[in-house]
C-alpha positions in Angstrom: -16.3 -9.2 -28.1 -14.0 -11.6 -30.0 -12.3 -14.0 -27.8 -8.4 -13.8 -27.7 -8.3 -17.6 -28.0 -10.7 -20.0 -29.4 -10.7 -23.7 -29.9 -13.2 -25.3 -32.1 -13.8 -29.1 -32.1 -9.9 -29.7 -31.8 -8.7 -33.4 -31.8 -5.2 -34.7 -31.6 -4.4 -38.3 -32.1 -0.9 -39.9 -32.1 0.2 -43.3 -33.3 -0.8 -45.5 -36.2 -3.9 -47.8 -37.1 -2.8 -50.4 -34.7 -2.4 -48.1 -31.7 -4.0 -44.8 -31.6 -3.9 -42.4 -28.6 -6.5 -39.8 -28.4 -4.6 -37.0 -26.7 -7.4 -34.3 -27.4 -11.1 -35.2 -28.1 -13.4 -32.8 -29.7 -12.2 -29.8 -27.4 -14.0 -26.5 -27.9 -13.7 -23.4 -25.4 -13.1 -19.7 -25.6 -10.7 -17.5 -23.6 -11.5 -13.8 -23.2 -8.9 -11.1 -23.2 -7.6 -10.4 -19.7 -9.0 -13.5 -18.0 -7.0 -16.4 -16.5 -8.4 -20.0 -17.4 -7.0 -22.8 -15.5 -6.5 -26.1 -17.5 -6.7 -28.8 -14.7 -6.6 -32.7 -14.6 -4.5 -35.6 -13.7 -1.5 -36.8 -15.6 -2.4 -38.0 -19.0 -5.6 -35.9 -19.1 -4.2 -34.0 -22.2 -3.2 -30.7 -20.7 0.3 -30.5 -22.1 -1.0 -31.7 -25.5 -3.4 -28.8 -25.5 -0.6 -26.4 -24.7 1.7 -27.6 -27.4 -1.1 -27.3 -30.0 -1.6 -23.6 -28.9 1.9 -22.7 -29.0 2.3 -24.3 -32.5 4.7 -27.1 -31.3 2.5 -29.4 -33.3 -0.8 -28.9 -35.1 -4.2 -30.6 -34.3 -5.5 -33.5 -36.3 -8.6 -31.7 -36.8 -10.4 -28.6 -35.8 -9.2 -25.2 -35.5 -7.4 -22.8 -33.2 -8.0 -19.2 -33.4 -6.1 -16.2 -32.0 -8.0 -12.8 -31.9 -10.3 -14.0 -34.3 -8.0 -15.5 -37.0 -7.0 -19.1 -37.6 -3.6 -19.9 -36.4 -1.6 -21.3 -39.1 0.3 -24.7 -38.6 3.6 -23.0 -39.0 3.4 -20.0 -36.7 4.5 -16.5 -37.9 6.9 -14.4 -35.9 4.3 -12.3 -34.8 2.3 -15.2 -33.2 5.3 -16.5 -31.4 5.8 -13.2 -30.0 2.2 -12.7 -28.8 1.9 -16.2 -27.3 4.5 -17.0 -24.8 5.3 -20.0 -22.6 6.5 -20.1 -19.0 7.7 -23.6 -18.4 7.5 -25.9 -15.3 11.2 -26.0 -14.5 13.1 -22.6 -15.1 16.5 -24.2 -14.7 16.0 -26.4 -17.8 14.2 -23.7 -19.8 17.1 -21.2 -19.4 20.3 -21.7 -21.2 23.0 -22.4 -18.5 25.6 -20.8 -20.9 23.8 -17.6 -21.0 23.3 -14.9 -18.4 19.8 -14.5 -17.4 20.0 -11.0 -19.1 21.2 -12.5 -22.4 18.3 -15.0 -22.2 15.7 -12.2 -21.8 17.3 -10.0 -24.6 17.2 -12.8 -27.0 13.7 -12.3 -27.6 14.0 -8.7 -28.0 16.7 -9.3 -30.8 14.8 -11.9 -32.4 11.4 -10.0 -32.5 13.1 -6.6 -33.2 11.8 -4.9 -30.2 13.1 -1.5 -29.4 16.4 -0.2 -30.7 19.5 -2.2 -30.3 21.1 0.2 -28.0 18.0 0.3 -25.7 17.6 -3.3 -25.3 19.7 -3.7 -22.1 17.8 -1.1 -20.5 14.6 -2.9 -21.5 16.0 -6.1 -20.0 16.9 -4.4 -16.7 13.2 -3.0 -16.6 11.7 -6.4 -17.4 13.8 -7.8 -14.3 12.7 -5.0 -12.0 9.1 -5.7 -13.0 9.2 -9.1 -11.6 10.9 -8.0 -8.3 14.4 -8.7 -9.2 17.4 -6.2 -9.2 18.6 -5.0 -12.6 22.2 -6.2 -11.9 20.9 -9.7 -12.0 21.2 -9.5 -15.7 24.8 -10.5 -15.2 24.2 -13.6 -13.4 24.0 -17.2 -14.8 20.8 -19.1 -14.1 22.7 -21.5 -11.7 23.4 -18.6 -9.5 19.6 -18.0 -8.8 17.2 -19.7 -6.6 14.3 -21.6 -8.1 11.8 -18.6 -7.4 14.2 -16.1 -8.9 14.7 -18.4 -12.0 10.9 -18.5 -12.5 10.8 -14.7 -12.1 13.4 -14.6 -14.9 11.3 -17.0 -17.1 8.2 -14.7 -16.5 10.2 -11.6 -17.2 11.5 -13.2 -20.6 7.9 -13.8 -21.6 6.6 -10.4 -20.7 9.6 -8.6 -22.1 8.3 -9.6 -25.7 4.9 -7.7 -25.0 3.0 -11.0 -25.2 -0.6 -10.8 -24.9 -1.5 -14.6 -24.1 0.9 -16.5 -21.6 0.7 -20.2 -21.4 1.8 -21.1 -17.8 2.8 -24.8 -17.8 2.8 -26.0 -14.1 4.8 -22.7 -13.3 4.9 -23.2 -9.6 5.0 -26.9 -9.2 8.8 -27.1 -8.7 8.7 -24.4 -6.1 8.3 -24.7 -2.2 4.9 -23.4 -0.8 6.0 -20.1 0.4 7.8 -19.2 -3.0 5.0 -20.6 -4.8 2.6 -18.2 -3.1 4.8 -15.2 -4.0 5.1 -16.2 -7.7 1.3 -16.6 -7.9 0.8 -13.2 -6.4 3.3 -11.7 -8.8 1.5 -13.3 -11.8 -1.8 -12.1 -10.7 -0.4 -8.5 -10.2 1.1 -8.4 -13.7 -2.1 -9.9 -15.1 -4.1 -6.9 -13.9 -1.5 -4.4 -14.5 -0.8 -5.3 -18.0 -4.2 -6.7 -18.9 -2.7 -10.0 -19.9 -4.4 -13.3 -20.6 -3.3 -16.5 -18.9 -3.8 -20.2 -19.7 -2.8 -21.8 -16.5 -2.1 -25.4 -16.8 -1.9 -27.5 -13.6 -2.8 -30.9 -11.9 -3.4 -29.0 -8.5 -6.7 -27.5 -8.1 -5.7 -25.8 -4.9 -3.1 -23.6 -6.8 -5.6 -22.0 -9.0 -8.4 -21.3 -6.6 -7.2 -17.7 -5.9 -5.8 -16.8 -9.5 -8.1 -18.4 -12.0 -11.3 -16.7 -13.2 -12.5 -20.1 -14.7 -11.5 -23.5 -14.5 -11.5 -26.1 -17.4 -11.4 -29.8 -16.2 -9.9 -32.4 -18.6 -10.1 -36.3 -18.3 -8.5 -38.6 -21.0 -8.3 -35.6 -23.5 -11.8 -34.6 -23.1 -13.1 -31.3 -21.5 -15.6 -32.6 -19.0 -16.5 -29.3 -17.2 -16.0 -25.6 -17.6 -17.1 -23.0 -15.2 -16.3 -20.1 -13.0 -13.8 -21.1 -10.4 -16.2 -20.5 -7.5 -18.8 -22.7 -9.2 -16.3 -25.5 -9.8 -15.3 -25.6 -6.2 -18.7 -25.2 -4.5 -21.1 -26.9 -7.1 -19.1 -29.2 -9.3 -21.3 -31.0 -11.8 -19.2 -33.9 -12.8 -18.0 -36.9 -10.6 -14.4 -36.4 -12.0 -14.3 -32.9 -11.0 -15.7 -33.8 -7.4 -12.9 -36.4 -7.2 -10.4 -33.8 -8.1 -11.7 -31.3 -5.4 -11.9 -34.0 -2.9 -8.2 -34.6 -3.4 -7.3 -31.0 -2.4 -5.8 -30.8 1.2 -8.0 -29.3 3.7 -7.0 -27.3 6.6 -8.7 -26.6 9.9 -10.5 -23.4 10.8 -7.8 -22.6 13.3 -5.2 -22.9 10.7 -7.0 -20.7 8.1 -7.6 -18.0 10.9 -3.8 -18.2 11.7 -2.8 -17.7 7.9 -5.1 -14.7 7.7 -3.5 -13.1 10.9 0.0 -13.8 9.6 -0.9 -12.5 6.2 -2.2 -9.1 7.7 0.9 -8.9 9.9 3.3 -9.4 6.9 1.5 -6.8 4.9 1.8 -4.0 7.5 
């Protein structure tokens, strides 16, 4: 089966002959349709550069990026921008404060010609409801929503375009722990329901443990390890990966048991 996304010997450098920054170094990996691949690493590891190249914000210096078996052009076509959507870290800065959240979601429908013009507000309301927000939220400005609600709007905006690959750039790092857990659960439910593919970019390994199928670990622009999530946590092969895992906060067995009890009670 052809991967939905494939990077082949991708390099990205910035600067000039006197000072060159190697932001991506010979990066190669595939992402299968329907999976969630987490891209992890500390600040400066090349995660954001990788996302920007996949989104077409700037081209690789060398190498090739393919989507559904075909090379992505340096200047992305409308169909590529629709198929590959971004959910950013800070939803307040990614939503136009002068537009209602409904208008922000509808913009993609208008740009990509999705549905009939007379049906698009209903599509906006359906997108809001799919992420757990009331349809009447379409008339609210972003500033009137909480951080978690704004992130749900950002997710709705990406999914309203019928995207197939969603790049999630630190999508929960600006949220408190409880809201973070709810957004992660929503993302996982939507992926399974819609058959979406996620590229989940984060510096926090603990966030991806329950959502990612595989984890790709980056250091200084290079891919140092890529394996199933369970293998990364239980049998990491690289010292850098072991250092990242060692930095994940650990809770006592009593706290884990309490969390499970509370989770069971809240689901009843």
